[in-house]
N, C-alpha and C positions, 0 to 999 in steps of 0.2 A: 300644369301641376308638376312639381319637382319630384324626382326620384329620391328614395331614401338613401342617404350617404352615411357610411360608417363614421362615427365620432370616436376618436381614440385619444386618450390622454386626459389627465386632470385639468390641464390648462384649457383645453377645448371645452370640457364639461363645465368649467366655471364661467365660460363665456355665456353659456345657456342658463345654468342654474347658479345664481350668484350667492345663494344661501349655502355656505359651506356645511353647516350643521345638517341641513336637509339632505344634501348630497352624500354626506357621511352615513346618514341613516339608510339611504338608498343602497349604498355600497354594501353595508352590513346585511340588508335584506337579500341582495344578490348572492353574497357569500353563503348565507344560510339556506339558499335554494328555496326561497319563499315565493318565487314566481313560477307560474305554470302556463301551458298552452301559448307559448311564444309564437307569434305569427307576424307576417308582413304583407302589406298590399299597397302597391304604388308608393306613395310618400308617407304611409302611415304604419305604425307599429302597434301591436295589441298584446295584452297578456291578462292573466288572472293573478291577483295578488292576495296572498293569505292575510287575513285580518283577525280581529278578536272574535268575530262571530263565525257561524258555521258556513255562511255563504261568502265566497271570495269577492274581493272588489274587482270591478272591471276598469282597466287602466289602458290608456292609449296615448300616443304621441303623433303629432302632425308636423311634418317638416316643410318649411318654406324654401324660397330660392337661396337666401343667405344662410351661411352655416349656423349662425346664432338664432335664426328665425325658427324656433321650435315651440310648439304649444302643447302643454300637457293637460290631460283630462283624466278624472278618476271619480268613481262613485262613492268615495269616502267623504266624510264630513270635512276633513281638513282641506280638501281641494277647493272648497267654497271660499276659503279665506286667504289663499296664497296661489301664486302662479304654478308652483310645482310642489305637490305633496311628496312624501318619501316613497310612495308607490310609483309615481311617475319618474322620480329620480332613479329608482331601482331599475325601471325599464330602460332608461337611457344608459345606465351602467351596463346592463346586459347587452345592449346593442354595441357598446364600445368594446366590451371584452369578448363576447362570443356571438358574433353575427351569424355564424353558421347554425346556431341553435334555433333560428327562426324558420318556420315553415312558410312556403309561399302560398298565399291564399288566392283562390280564383275570384273571390269578391270580398268586400270588406266585412268582417264580423260586426256584430252589433256594438256600436260605440257606447261608452259609459253614459248612462241616462237615457239611452235610446229604447225603442220599443220594437216589438215584432219578433218574428222567429229569426234565429241565427242562420245565415246563409252558409252554403257548403264551403268547406275549407279543404284544400288538397292536403292529404296526409303525407308525411315524410319530409325529408330535407330537400332543399333546392337541388337542381341538377348538379351532379358532381363536376361536370366539365365547366359549368358556369362559375361554381365556387372556386375551382382551381384557377381559372382565368383571372378571377378577381384577386386571388391570393398572389399570383405571379405579378399582376399589375402593382399590387401594394409593395411587394419586394423590390420591384424595379424602381418604383418611386423612392423607397427608403434608401436604396443603394445610391441613387443619383443624388439625393439630398445629403447623405453622409459624405459622398465623394466631393461634393462642391463646398460644403461648409466645414468639413472636418468635425472634430469632437470638442474643440476648445469652447465653442459658443453654444453647446447643447443646453437645452432647458432641463430643469430638474425632473420634469415628467417624462422625458424622452425614454429612459431605460424601461419604464413601466409600459410605455406604448409598444416598444419593441417586444417586450415579454408577452404582452397580450396578443400581439400579432403572431408570435411563435405558437402560442396555444391554439389560436384560430387556424393557423396553417396546418397543424397536425390533424385537426378535425376535418379540414378540407382535403386531406389525402396527400399533402405535400410534406412527406416525411423528412427528407433531407433539409429542406428550407426551414422547417419547424425547428429541428435540432440546432441548426446554425443560428437562427434568430434568438433562441433561448440563451445560447452561449454568448452571443453578442450582447444581449441585455445585461448579463452579469458583468461583462467587460466594461460596458458603458456606465454602470454604477460607479466604478472606480474613477472614470473620467469626469463624471458630473460632480462627484463628491470631492475630487482632488485628493483622495486618500486611497490607500490600498495600492494595488498593482495594476496599472494600465500599461499594456504591452502593445506598442504600435504595430510590430509585425503580426501579432495575433489578430489585431483589429483588421489589418489589411488583408490577411489571409482569409478571414471570415467573410469580409465584404466581397472579395474576389470570388470565393466559392459560391456565395449567394447569387452573384451576377451571372456566372457561368451556368449555374443550375437553373436559374430563372429562364435564361435564354434557351436552354435545352428543352425544358418543359414547355415553354411557349411554342417552340417548333413542333413538339409532339402534339400539343392541342390544336395546332394548325394543320395536322394531318401527317406529319413525319413520324414514321414508326420508330419505336424505341426497342432496343434489344431487351429481351425478357429480364436479363440480369440488371439492366439499368432501370427497368420498371420497378424491380424490387428495391433497389438502392435509393432511387430518387422519389418514388411515389409510394410504393408498397401497395399490396392488394391481397385479397383472400384468394389463394390458389387452390382450386379444386383438385380432386384426384386426377382428373384427366389432364390437368396442366403440368403434373409432375412427371418427370422422365423416369422410366423404370430403370433400376440398377440392380445388378445381381453379382454374385461371386465376390463380395467384399470380405476382407478379413480385418476386422476393426479392433483396435486397442484404445481404450479410453485413457487420456492423459490429463484431463482436467474436468472437474465437475463444479458447477456454481449454482447458487440460488440467490436471486436478487429481485428487488422491487423497483420498477421504473418510476419516474416522477409522476406519470399519469396513473399510478396505482395498479400496475399489472405485475404479477409474479411470474418470473421467468426462471425455470429450472433448465439447465443446459449441460449436456455431456459433449466434450470435444474429443474427436477420434482422429487417428491416422490409420490409413489403409495399408496393410503390410504387403499388398501386391503392387499398388501403383504409387504409394507415398502420398496420395491425395488426402486432403483434410476435410472432415465432415463434422456436422453437429446434429444433435438430436435435442429438440426444445419442447418444453411444455409451457405454454403461455396462457395464463388464467387471470381473471380479475383477482386482485389481492385478497378480497374479502370472501371469495368462494372457498368453502371448506368441504364441499361434498365430493369433489373429484379426488381420487387417490393420487398422491404425489408421485411424480416420476422419480425413479431411484437411479443411483449411480451403477455403472457397470465396471467399476474399478476392480482390477486384479484378474479379470477374465478376458479371454480372447473370444470375440464374436465371429465365429467362422461361418462362411457361406451366407453372409448377411444379404438380404434383399429388401427392397423398398422403393419408395418414390422420392426423387430428388427435386427439390424446389429450384426454380430459377434463382440465380444470384451468383455472387463471387464466393470464393473459398473463405472460410470453411462452408462447404455446401450443406445446406440443411436437408436432412433426411427424415422421411416418415418410415421408420423401421417397421418391417412386417414380420420377417422370419430370420432366425439365425440359430446356430448350434452353439450353446454356451458350455461352460464348465471347465474348459482347458485353462490352466493358470498361465499368467504372464511370467514365464520363466525364461531360461536361457534361449531356447529355440526361437520363440517369437521376438525376443529382444534382439537377437542376432539378425533376424529378417528386418526388424525396424532400422537397425544401423545400416543395412544394405540399401534401403530406400531413402535414407536421409540424404540431404544435400551434403556433398563431400567436405566442404569447407566454407569459410566465411565469404570468400570471393564469390562462390556460387550463390550464397544467400543474398549478397548485395546485387548480383546480376538479376536475380529473380525480382527483387524489390524495385530496382530501377525499371524493369519491364512493366511491373505492376503500376508504377507511378505515371507511366505514359498515358494511361487512361485517367483523365482528370476527374472522372466520376466514380472511380474505384473507391472502395472503403479505405480509411486511413491505415488499416492494419493488414498485413499479409501473414498468414500462418505458415510456420516453417518448422522443420526438424533439421538441425544442422549439427554436423560433427565438430566438436571442439575438445580441447584437452586441458585447458587452464582457465581459471578465473583469476584475473589480475585485480588485486584489491588494494592498489596504491593510487594516490592522487585523488582528484576531486570526483572522478567518475570511474567506477569499476568497469571491467571489460571482459568479455569472453574471447579467448585467444585460441586459434586453431594451430595445427602442427607447423604451419609455415610462418607463424608469428603475426598473422592478420587478425585484427580484433574488431569486435562490435561492442558498442557501448551498452551498458545497462542503464535503466532509468534512474533518475535522481530520486530514489524512493527508499527511505530508511527502513520501511517495513519489509523490504526484501532481504535485508541482511541476515536476520535470524533464520528464516526458512532455508536460505541457501547454505548457511553454515551447518544447519542440522542435516540437510540432504547430502552434503559433501564430506561429512565427518568420516575419516578413516577410509575413504573410497577414492577411486580413480574416475574422473569425469570423462565420459565418452561422447555424449550428445546432449543438446538442450532443445526443448520444445517450447514454442511460444509464438509471439507475433512481432514482426518487424514493423516499426513505424518511425515517425520523426518526433524528436523531443529537443526543443531548443535548436532546431535546424540540424540536429545530428541524427543519423540513422541509428536507431536504438532497438535492442531486442528485449521485449517484455516477456520474461520467462514464466512458464506455467509448470514445467516438470523437467527432470533431468534423467538421463540414463547413466548409471554408474556401475563400476566393477568393484566388488568387494572380495575378500578371501573366500566368501561363500558362493560367489557367482555374480551374474548380472542382475541389476534391479532397476525398476522404474520407480522414481520417487517424485510424487507430486509435491509442489511447494506449499500448497494449502493456504494461500493468502485469503483475506476476507473477500476479495473480488478476484476470482481466478482469471476472468476474461477482462483484460484491461480496457478501460474507457479512456482513450487518448484525449488528453486535454492539451491544447496548444499553449495554455497559460502556465508554462513552467520555464524555469531558467532564472538566472541572476537578474536582479533589477537594480539599475543605477538610481540612487536617490535623486529627487528633483534638485536642479541647481538653485531655484528660487521657489518660494512657497506657491507661486502661481503657475509654475511650470508643470507640465505633465510628465510623470515618470516614463522612462522608455525601457524597452527590453534590452538585455545585453546578450543576444544570441551570438554575436561575434565574440564576445567575451567568453561565453560558454564553449564555443568552438576552440578558442585559443587555450583555455584552461584544460580542455580535454585532449589537446595534442593534435588537432586537425591540421591539415596542410596549410601552407601560407596562402595558396590560391583560394582554398575554401574560406579561410578567415577573411581575406580581402573581399570575396563575393558576399559573404554574410554581412560585412560592414556596408557594402553598397545597398543591399536589401534593407538593412536597418535604416539607412538614411532615406531611402525611398519611402519606407513605411512611415517614418517621422513626418515627411513632407505630406504624404497622403492623409495622415491623421490631422494635419493642420488645414487641409482642404486643397483641392486641385489647383487653386489659384497660386499656391506656393510652389507648384511644379513648373517653374519658369526656366528660361534659358540660363540665368545665373546659377540656379540651383543644380541643374543637371549637367552643366559643363564639366565640372571635375569628375562626376560619376561616369559620364560618357568616356572620358579619357581612361579611367580605371577599367572600364569594361573592355575597351580596346586592348589594353595591356594584358587582359586575361584571355584575349582571343575571342571575345564575344562582340564582334563588330555589328552584326545584324540587330541584336537587341539595343546596342548603343545607338545605332542610327535611328531606330524607331523612337527611342526615348528622346533623342535630340529633335526629331521632327515634331513630336506631339507637344513639346514645350514651346514651339513656335506658334501654335494656334492661339489666337486671341481669346476665343471663348473657352473658359475652363471646362464647360460641359462637354465639349468635343474631345477632351483629352481622356475621358474615362475608359473607354473600351481599349484603346491602345496602351494606356498605363497598366491596366489589368493584364493585358497580354504580355507586356514586358516583365511584369512582376512574376507571372506564372512561369515564363521561360527561364527566368533566373532561378526560380525555385527548383526546377528540374535540373538545371546545371549544378546547383548547390548540392543536390543529392548525389550527383556523380562525383563532384570534387571532394565532398566531405564524407565519402564512403569509408570503408574499412581502413583503419590506420595500421601502421606497421609497428610492432613491438619488438624491442631488442630482448629476446628471451634469455640470452646469456647473462644479462644484468639482474635476473630475478632469482629468488630463492623461495622454496616452498615452506608453508607453515607446518610444523611437525605433526599436528593432529589432523591436518587437512592437506594431504599430499597434492591435491589438484588446485589448491588455492596458493597463489604466489604473490609475493610483494617485492618491491624494489629492495635490493640488498643494502642494508644500512651501513654507513661508514663507521659508526661508533655504536656499540651495543649499550642500551640503557638498562638500568635495573628495573624490575617489575614495578616498583613504586614510581619511578620517574616516568616510565611508559604509561602508567595509569593516569598520572597527572596530565601528561601531554594529550592523551586520548580524551580526557574530560574537556580539554580546551579545544578539541576538534582538530588537533594537529596530526593525529595518527588514527588509522582505522583500527578496528578490533584485531585484525589479522597482523598488522604491523606491530601492535603492542604484544601480541602472542609470539611473534618472531623474536622480538627483543627479549621477552621472558625466557624463551627457549635457549637463546644464546647465553643468557645470564646463568641459568640453571646448569647448562653444560659446562660453564666455566668453573663451577663449584667443585667438580671432581666427584668420583664415586664415593670416596670415604666420607665426604661431607653429606652426601645424600643418604648414606647408611646411618650416619650418626644423628642427623637432625631431621625430624619430621616436619617441622614448621619453618617457613610457610610452605615448603615445596610439596610435600605429600598431600597437603590440604588444598592445593591449588588444582582445580579440575583441569585447567589448560595444560598443566605439567604432568598430570597423572600418568598418561601413556608413556611419556618420555622417561619418567622415573622408573616405571615398571620395567621398561626395556633395558635400562642401564643397570639397575640394581640386580635384575635377574641373572646377570652374568657372574655374580660373585659367590655362587654356591652356598656353602654353610653360613657364611657371613650374611648373605641375603636372607636365608631362612630365619636366622636369629633376629634380624631387623624386622622382618615381617611379623614374627610372633609378638615382638614388643608393640608394633603398630596396631595389632588387632585388639589391644586392651580396650576395655569399655570406656575409659576416660578420654580416649581420642575421638576426634570428630568423625562423622560418617565418611567424609571424603578421604581421610587418612586410612580408614579401614578398607574402603573400596580400592584405594591404590595398593594396599597390601594384598588384597585378593587378586587384583590385576597382575601383581608381581608373581604370585603363585601360578597364575595362568600362563605367564610368559616363561616361567621356569620349567613347568612340566615335571614328569618323573614321579616315582612312588611317594616321596616325602611330601611334595606339593599336593598330590592327590589326597593323601591322608589329612593334611591340614584343611583342604577345601571340604572334604567330606565331613569333617568335624564341624566346620562352620555352617553347613546346611542344617544343623540341628541346634546350634548354639545361640543363646541370647533371645531377646524378645523382638529384635528388629527383623520384620518379615522381608523388608526390601533387601537387606544384606544377605539373608538366607537364600533368597531367590537368586541374587547375583552369584553367590558361592555355588549354588547348584548348576546354574547356567555355565559358569566358568569351568566347573568340573566336567560337564558334558563336552565342552569344547576341547579340553585337554584329552579326554578319552577318544574323541572323534579324530583329532589330529594323529594320535598314535595308530589309529586304524587306517589312515591314508586318505587321499583326496575323495575317493568314492564315499567313505563314511562321513566325511565333512559335508559333502553335497547332500547326502540322504538326511542328515540331521537338519540341515537348513530347509530342505523340502518339507519335512514333517512339521517343523516350526511354522513355516509360512502357511501350510494347509490349515493348521489350527487357528491361525490369526485371521485368515482371509475373510470368512463370513462375519467375524466380529468387526473387522475393519470396515466392511461395507455398511454394516449396521450403524457404526459410530459416525460415519460420514453422511449417510443418506436417509436414516430413519426419520419420519416426519415429526415425531414427538420428541421433546427434549428428554422425557423420562426413558424412552427406549435408547436414545443415544447415550445417556448417562449410564445406563445399565451395561451397555456394550463397553464403554470406557472403563468401568470398574473391573470388568472381566479381563479386558486387555492388559490391565496393570499386573496380572498374574503371569504374563507370557514373556516378560523380559525384553531384551534389546530389540527383538524383531518387531515388537509392537510400538517402539518409540517413534518411528516416523509418522505413524497414524495418529498417535496421541499428540504429537507436535502440530500436525495439521488441524486437529480439533481445537487445540489451544489457540492457534492463530486465526481460525476462521469460523468457529461455530457461533451462530447468532445468539445462543443462550448463555448468559453469565454463569448460570449454575453448571452447565456442561463444561464450560471453559474452566471453572473452578475444579471440577472433578479431574479434568485432564492435567491441570497444574499440580494438583496434589499427587496424582499417580506418577507423573514424571519426577517429582521431587523424591517420592519414596523409592523410585527406581534409580535415582542418582544421575539423572540426565543433565550433565553440565552444559550442554549446548543451549539450554533455554535460560541460563542464568542471567544473561543480559536483559531478557524480557522481564524477569522478576525484579532486577535492580531498577529498571526504568519505571516499573509499576510502583515501586516504593517511592522513588523520587517524585513521581507525579501524584503523591497521596492527597494533595489538596484538591485535585481534579476528580479523583475517583476513590472514595474511601474504601469501598468493598473490594475492589481489585487490589488495592494496596495491602489489605489484610490478608488476602489470599497469597500475595507475593511474600509477605513477611513470614508466614507459616512455611512456605516453600523454601525460602532461603535458609531458615533454621534447619529444616529437614535435610537439605542438601549437604550442609556442613562444609561448604566451599568457602575458603578464606576471602574470595573475591566479593562475597556478599556481606562481609563483616562491616565495611565502612558504611554501606547504605543503612544497615540496621542501627549502627551506632549514631548516625546522623539523625535518623528518625527519633531515636531515644533522647538524644541531646536536645532536640526541639520540643520534647514533651508530647509527641504524638503517640497516643495509645500506649503509654509506658508499660502497662501490664502485659499486653499482647507482644510487644517488641522484646521485653525482658525474657519472656518464656522462650522465644526463638533464639535469643542470644545465648541462653544457657545451653541449648542443644548444640551450639557450635563448639562448645568445649574449648580446648586449648587453641583452636584456630582463631579465637577472639582475643587471645592474650596480647599479641603485639599491636593490633589495631586499637584495642581498648587503652593500652598504655599511651599510644600516640595521641589519642583523643584527650586523655587526662592531662598530658603535657601541654597540649594546645589550648584546652579549655578547662582549667582547674575547677571552675564552678560546677561542673557536672558531678564532682565528687560529693556534692550535697545530696545526690540521689542515692538512697540506700540500695536500690536495685543494682546500680552499677558497682557500688562497693561490694555488694554481696557476691558478684561474679568472682572476685579475687579470693573470697573465702572458699569457693568450690574448686579453684585451680589446684592441681597437685603442687606440693611445696617445692620440690626440686626444680622443675622448669620455671616456676615463678621466681624463686630465689636467683637462679642463673640469669634470667632476663632482667630482673631489677638491678642486680650487681653490674651487669654489662652496661646498662643505661647510666648507672652512677659513674662508671669509668669513662663512658663516652662523653658525658656532659660536665665532667669535673673542671674543665677549663673555661666553661661558658660564663658570661657575666651574670646570667640568671640561675646559676647553679643552686643557690640556696633555695630559691622558689621550687626548682625541680626536685631537690632533695626532700622538701616538705611533701610534695606529691607522692614520691616513692615511699616515704615513711607511712603516710596515711593509707596507702594501698597495702603495704606490707603488714600493717597493723590488723588487717582483716583476716590474715592467715598466720596464726601464732608461730608455726614452725618456720615459715619464711621470714616473719617479722623480726625475730630475734637475730638472725644472721645479718639481715640488712641493717638493722639498727646498730649492731656491734661494729660493723664495717664503717658505717657513717661516722661514728664517734671517733674513729681513728683519723678522720680528716680534719685538718685545722679549720676549714671553712664552716664545718658543722659544730665542732666543739666550741668554737669561738662565738657562735650565735646562741644566745641564751634560750630563746624560744625553741629553736630547733633541737638543741642538745637536751632540753627538758623533755621534748616530745620523744626523742630517741630513747632516753632513759626510761620513760614511761612504758614504751614498747618492750624494753628489755625486762621490765618488771622489777 
């Protein structure tokens, strides 16, 4: 009698059940969990299947010697007229997808249609060791098959088979193999479909890792002891209190807090700590079924030092998981603990790379190594940003656009001292995935979390540039060598990455492709790189006639080259003297441009992806600096309304005494945009002195804009504190932080969205000290409502660091309508000229014109120049009354000046008549401006000679 064998994959199932419709019904029954009491005995499977009646159907399968020799039985009526009913099909699907769910019976249960009492069945799952051995055997078979055949000839069902295997492996206790199999299944989807991104090095890395892990677990099951940390990483287990090592005397500071749901529906809340005594990394986790609501959620410890912490440490790699038992809380994370944190940090990038290379020597170590490393610069030029230390050594940041905004917000107006996060590999490059930074501000040291949606990065090897297929049938390949080249890695690293790319391509085509002709040039290049031993092994394995005998040595060569690549592609050297800082972000540097671009030109190039936001900001700063102080005093637009230039304008204008005070008074007028008025208040803060204090004090009570009144009060407090000396400034900052700290913790970690939203609303009344927390909420809170509250609070507070987020949300309006509406409101409230084009584009496209028009009106004169540019480029938008109405509300003097300047600038253009018509239509909306513009146009021959245009001008004159 044959043993039951797992049947995996749609192709194999169809060999047994040819009726696709019945098989589909069975799969749906399995997905709906309509099978119960799954069991197995020798070559038979048994289950109860829910039916239309109160009593379930009894269903069983009997397996013969051949794979397709399977007989189904069921107590339902349908089973009498067909070989397999849907209940029998569901049982077969269950065995294919979740064999570990079947208990092992001591004897056969009653078969469908049988009589007599049901015999005893052993309760519980099959022996863990037996299941693990079976899982390891399946992985070994899969690896061998993929190695021999490659991916070009995979059947359509193969990815689903591998995915089902991954799910079964997790249930069998094979944690690492399960994760790798699920990731491999996603990669194989692209290979089978010939679409998407198939990356040969990713495929080869995954298969190699699965083979090495399977061999290690196989030895363990054979009696070889595993280190406890390897048990946790490779298998996982429930560690009791006696298994945990006691730890005492820790001084912990939390630098990241995350809450996420795993694919198998477990909710994980995690705090990440660094110990101020040893510099070691720890984590505290709460792991619960996602649907469980009765257990109080773990909260964040952000902002407080956990002194004298004790508890039990789980086996495993850093960050070491702790079961915290006792600690003394309450001390804030201020200068003293942060100075200690800097003392225990790795001193530079070279030390971080040395630690990572040591970590990588253990092939079963996690992909990521937690670090705190001292750096001083964020280099934001080129295809990949980099953290740079004092010696010019740099570590790459991940190719992750979502990092840009949190980093910009964290580094605004501050000096970067250290970064906390995880070092791993991305596109073969050592990469630092940041979670928080330590910065120095005029008020002291601060720890600023980056607040991304996933604070703890999940490293995916499936990143990097992808070269398109040469032919429709070819498999796309990864461009890791291209990524290394673009990132400025060494020649040796690029050469070795190219060798690994080519080996991976050959492996993806099957080990039969790894012959002498293929490896000969690769062996020569390895010898040139000083890697004679791997080259000799590669040369020897290619000589073996049986491709199956090449697998182990191929994987060994590939792994050795990976370790060598980490060493060669380590920290790169940056020429610091060729960099310049971004004015608003002194720790962010860019390559010094040869020619300065105007803000408009820089914006266009940035939209094309040719400049980073910081490079565009550097160009804008150079442009504004070239205008001279007199121009800045005279013209508020666009300079004073540009949030990126606000600090620069305030610093320069403040030096001009009485002239500066007069310019500020004019800029505080109600008709100006909020950003112009914020720049004026910032200028008063930079000036200081009795007159500035009087103006600021008046603004704390003037007008209906609560956000501006709050900013005026905060700026006045700063001026008075500076006059009192450094101790007064430090005390003011301490008081502000103390007020914000409990609210910050509530906003970040309260379990209900209502509680977090209430904390956000209160934080909005605390000024700039609350901005980092509100940004973190905006970037990472799972609730749309809470994120909206944070967005509105930041807009009222005038936080220009989040403007890119709002612009992107408006541009993505077709994907998320509600988020776009929130962003439209925020852009109007900010009054920053950089948001004008996004609002105008949405308006011109007819997207929610009423909502957009209201926000455009709040921009005031900041909208004048962008609106004129839109009307020139797309005259048809003038049919919209809402757009024409904007020009009615503009003050006559600046409108007249801008229209006449544009008439003068375009007078020699071939389309001058068309442009003049646009200017007249707009001027007509504002009688005071219209008469002056019309009178001037009638003096020009091109206008007076055009009957229609001259008639329109005379009509405007009245």
